N, C-alpha and C positions, 0 to 999 in steps of 0.2 A: 503494499499500500504507499503511495507516494506522499510525502509531505507537502503542505500546502505550499504554493509558490508566491503567495500574496506576501508583501513587505509589512513589516510591523508598522503601526501608526506611531508618528513622532509623539513624544510626551506631551507636548503642549496641546496638540490636537486631541489626544486621548482625554486629556483633563477636560476640554471643552466638551467633548461627548459626553464624559460622565456627569458633567454638571447640568447639560442639557437633559439626560435621562432623569438624573436626580430631581431636577426642578418639575419637569412634567409628572414624574409620579408622585412627586409630593402634592402638587395641586389635585391630582385624581384621587389620591387617597384622602385628602382634606375633604374633597365633596363625599366621598363614600363614608368616611367615618362621621363626618358632620351628620349625616342622616341617622347613624346608629346611636351617636349619642342624644341628638333629639328624640329620637324613637323611645330612649330610656326616660328622658326627661319630662318632655312637654306633649308629644304627639297623641298619646293616650287620652288625654284632655280634649285636645284641639280636634282630633279628627275620630275619636271613638269615646265620646262624652256619655254615651247612655249605658256604657257598661260598668262593671265594678271596677275599681281601679286596678287590681292585679290582671283582671281579665282584659282591660283596656291596654295594659302593657303587653299582654301576650298578642292582641291583636296588632298592636303597633309593631312588635317583633316579627310579626307573620308578615307585613308589608317590607320590612327589614330583609327578611329571607327571600322573598320574591327577587330581589336583586341578583341574590346569588344564583337563582333558577336561570336566569338570563346569561349568565356568565359562560357557561358551555357554550351557546349558540354564538355568543361573541368569539369565543375560542376558536370555533369552527369557521366562521366567516373571515375573522380577520387573519386567522393562522393560514388559511387558503390563500387570500390576496397577499399576505405578508411573504409568503414563500414564491409566490409569482411575481409580483410587482416590486417587492423591496419593503424594508422594515421603516423607512423613514416615512413614507405616504401614509401609512395606516396609523401610525403614531399620531401624527397630525388628526386625522379623522377622529381618534378615539378622544383625543383632548377636548375638540369641539363638541362632541357628542356629550361626554361628561359634564363639561362646564356649563353647555345650553341646559341640560336637564336640571343641574343644580340650581342654576339662577331662576328657572321656572318655578320650582319648589318655593323658593322664596316669594313668589307672587301668588301663590294658591290662595284661593279661598277656604276657610275652614268649614267645620260642620255646621258652625252656627249660622253661616252664610247661604250655602248651597244644599245642606243636608248631605244625603249618602253620596252624591257626585265628588264630595271633597275626597275620601278615602279612594275612591275609584282613581280619580286623577292623580293622586299621589303615588298610587300602586303603578301606574302607566310610567310616570317619571321615574320610578325606582327601577322599572323594567330597562328603561334607557340607560340609567346609571350602570346597571349590571352588566348589558350588553358591552358598553364601552370599555369596562374595566377587565372585562373577559379578554378583550384583544390587547389591552394596554400593557399587561405585565409581561407577556411574552416578548412583545417587541422592544421594550425597554431594556430587558436584562440581555436580550440577543444582540442589540446595537452595541453594547459595551463589550459583552463576551468577545464577540466578532472582531472588534477593534484592539482588545488588550492582547498583550503578550501572555505566552503560555506560563511563564515563571510566576506571575503575579496576576492571574486570571481570577483567582478566588477574591482577592482583595479588591480589584477593580470592579468586578461584578457585584461585589456586595454593596457598593455605593447606591445604585437604584433601588435596592431592598430598604435603605435607610429612608425612602420615601414614605413608607409606610408608618414608621415612629414620627417623622417629620409631619407628615399629613395629620396623624393623631395629635401630635403636639400643636399644630397649630389649629386645629379644629377645637381641641379641649381647651387651649388657652383663650380663644375668642369667645367660647361660651361661659367660660370660668370668669372672663372679665365682664362679660354682660350680666352674669347672675350677681356678681358683687356690686355692679353699679346700678342695677336696676332692681325695683320691687318685683316680687313674685307676679303680681297682676301686670306690670308694664312688659315683663319679659314675656308672660303669655300672650298679651294683646299684640304687640308688634317687635319685641326685642329679638325673639328667635329667628325672624326673618333676616336680620342684618348679616350674619355670618354666610347665609346660602346667596344673598346678594352680592357680597364681597368676592364671590367665585369668579363674577363675570370679569373684575379687574385682573385677578389671578390667571385667568386663561389668556388674556391678551398678552401678558408677560410670557407666560409659557409658550404660547405659539410663536413669538418673535424669536424665542431661544431656540426652539425645536426646528424651525425652517433653516437655521443657520448652520446646522449639521450635515455631514455628508453620509452617504449610504455606505454599509458595511462592505470593506473590501472583500472578506470572505464570500458574501452573497454575490458580489459583483463576478468574481472569479467563476463561481458556481453557476451563474446565470450564462456567463460566456461559454463554459464548457458545455452546458446544455444546450445552447444554441448550435454550437459546433457539431455536436453528436446528432442534432436534429439536421443538420444542413448536408452531413457528409453520408450519415447512413439512414435518414429518414426516422431516427428513433424518437418517439414521443414519449414524453414524461407522462407517469401516472399522475392523476390527482394526489397532491400532498396527503390527504387523509387516508386513501387507498394505500399508499406507499407506507405511511406510518404503521397502519394496523397489519399490513403483511410483514415488515421487516423490524418494527420496533414495538411490538405488542407487549413484549415483556418489560420493556422499559416504562411504557406508558403504565403499566400496573404498578411498577415499583413507585413511579413518581406519585400516583395517586395514593398509594400506602403511605409514602413518605409525608404527604402533606397532611394526614389525618390529625396526629397529634398537634403538629405547628398550628393548623387552622383553629381546631376546637379549642385549644389552649388559649390562643390569642383573643379569641372573642368572648371567652369566659372571663379572662383576666381584665380585658379593657371595656367591654360593653355590657356584660351580665353583672360585673362588680358594681356599676352604678345603681342597679336595682337592688342587689343584695345588701349593699352597704347603707342605702337609705330606708329601705322596707323592713329589712329584717333585723339590722343591727342598730339602726336609728341615727346614724350619722347625717350630716347635712349634705345636700347636693353639692355645695362648695367644697366640703371637706373632700368628697369622694373624686370630684373634678380635679382638685388640687394634686391628690395623690398620683393620678393618673398621668397629670401633666408632667410632674416631677420624674416618675418612672419612664416616661416616654423619651425625656431627655437623656436618661441613662441607657435606654434601648438603642437609641440613636448612636451614642458614642460606643457602644460595645459592638455592633454589628460589623463595622469594619476589622475591628479586632479579630474577631471570630472568622471573618473571610481570610485574613492573613495567616491565621493558624491553619486553615484547611489547605493553604498553599504548601505549608511546611509539613503536615502529617496526614493530609488526605481529606477528602470530603466525607466519607464515612465516619470516621471516629468523632469528627467535630459534631456531626448530625447526631450520633449516638449519645453524646454528651448532653445534648439538650433534649431528647425524647426521653431517655431515662431520668434526666434530672426534672424535668416537668412532671412526669408521673410521681416520682418520689416528694416533689414539694407540694402537692395537692392538700394533703390533710394539714400540714403545718400553715398552709396558704389560708385556709379558713379558720383555723384555730386563731392565728394572728388577727383577722379582720373581727372576729368575734369578741376580741378583747376591747374592741370600741374605741381606741386611741388613734389619733392621725398617725403617730409614729409607727404603730403596729400595721396599720394599713398600708402605709408607704412602703415598710420593709416587705411585707407580702406581695405588692405589686410589682416592685422593683426587682427582687428576686426571681419571681416569675417570669419577668420580661427578659432579664439576662439570659435565663435558660431557654427561652424561646428564641433569642437570638442565635444561639448555637445551632439551632435547625435552619433559621430563615437566612442567616448569612451565607452558607455555602450551597444553598439551594438553587440561587441563579446560575453559577458554574456549574454544578452537579448536573441540573436538567439539561442547560445547554450542550453539555459533553457527552449525553446520551444519544443525540440524534444528529443525522448528516444534514448538510446545509440547506438542501432545497425541500426538507421537511420538517427543519427545527423549530420553525415557528408554530408550525401545526402541532408537532409532538410535544413541545414544552408547554404550549397552551392547552391542549387537550389534557395532558397529566396533570396539570396545575387546576385547571378551572372545573373539570367534571368532578373531581373529588370534593370541590368547594359545596357542591350540592348537598353532599352528605355530611360534611363536616362544619364548614363555617356558618352555612346558612341556617341550619336548625340549632346550633348550638346556644344562642343565648334563649331561643325559645324552648329548646328541652329543658335546659338548666332553670328557667323561670317556671315551667310546669313541674319539674322535680321539687322545686322549693315549695309551690303550692300544694302539691299532694303530701310531701312527707314534712315540710316544714323545718328541714334540716338540711346541712351541707353535705352529709355523708353520701347520699346518692349522687350528686354532682361531682364530688371528688373521685368517686368510683367510675363515673362515666369519662373523665379525663384520663385516668389510669388506663381504662380499656383502650383509648385511641393510642395512648403513649406505647402499649403494648403491640399494637397493630404496625405501628410506625418502626418500631424496633425489628420486627419480623422483616418489614419490607427492606430496611437498610441492611440488613444481615444477608438478606437474598441478592442484594445489588452487587455490582462491580465496581471497583475503584475507578475514578475517571480522570483523577488529577492530572495525568501526565498524556492525556489525548491531545492530539492536533485536530482542531475544529475543522480545518481545511482537508484533513486526510481521512476522516470517518468515511468508509466505503458505504455508498448507498444501498447497494445490494445484500451486503452481510455485515451490519455494524456490530452485531451482537457478538460475532466470533472473531472479530477484528482484534490483533494484538495492540496495545496501547503504543502511540508514537508521539514523540516529543518533536516539535518544529524545530527546536533548537540542537537536536541530536544529530 
């Protein structure tokens, strides 16, 4: 198997590409997480006011979960065209769709104004958000992975991953500031709209930055090779989805299993915790938001460190540290929160997110290294987003339902531990990918190929 012939991206250009991916993913995750926080804090009253408070929260989280249901469809559509047309074009489109839907949520009438039409409109816009995010993640991490050098791919590819805590930090920070400055009545009346409307400004900035980057050189080389094969031998490529299911089905299943603990633990720690801390423990919304805010800042800082460690010891060992750690932390996590102090809540969430980072940081490089170039966008997106329907989508919903039924955190902890065990099995079954050359992964037999380094 030949190594890639594409030249490495100059350091200055690579940093610009990393910055463009990071800013774009931060904006998209800001939009996505803003909805989750609002669902936990105000949407139950504004869009489902006729329900019992906890039932209203369940219904609110149900619309939250709908966004995840659209993510696999986004993965299929964006993955197909991203593997055919390039990463950059699709990333611009995903940013416009996500930002437009979020801005529109800020303009929505509530149940008090239009009745049952309000939650219907909310659900439609949430579907658009999910569809856009389903295509965003794969393109953003691939753009960096395919520009980066093999020696530090884990580090560079982890930076778009920091868009998640950065978006969480931004969304929680805006909400925290508004809840501190406004009365509950003012926040429920109009204050909750402000962070959604701010998305319009952020999208303009993100769009300007994203349009300035170049297409992946690895993709350009693969596209040129495909065109040459077609011209010389009349060889027509299969659809990316067909090729992925034929040659990479095992890798797709591994990626889906790897996402279970990472996805479920994250939404329990950051979204459900707002419900648990306020309704079960009796802490204020401001206290819960501040804890998530500070912990998200730590999360942002540790992700590149975990990514760099994966370059030294491999993707699998770092991922296993996170999966085992999150499972082991769940009972202490809830015990600390039950203590009822801000310090114990902060410790619980911070440690949980640090351990989550050990899974999330190497994930970008790990999934990119599983798939050949002309099916990489589809493969990475399908593996990541299809699992989100069973993992992140119902996580806050299941956790809230378990709390309603049992009035205890024990079933919730066991739920996350079960997910961690599933992820451990998936990672144990995976092959180490750290030394693979992205341009040299054979498209017809990637799973049997020996690892190759571009610099060897």
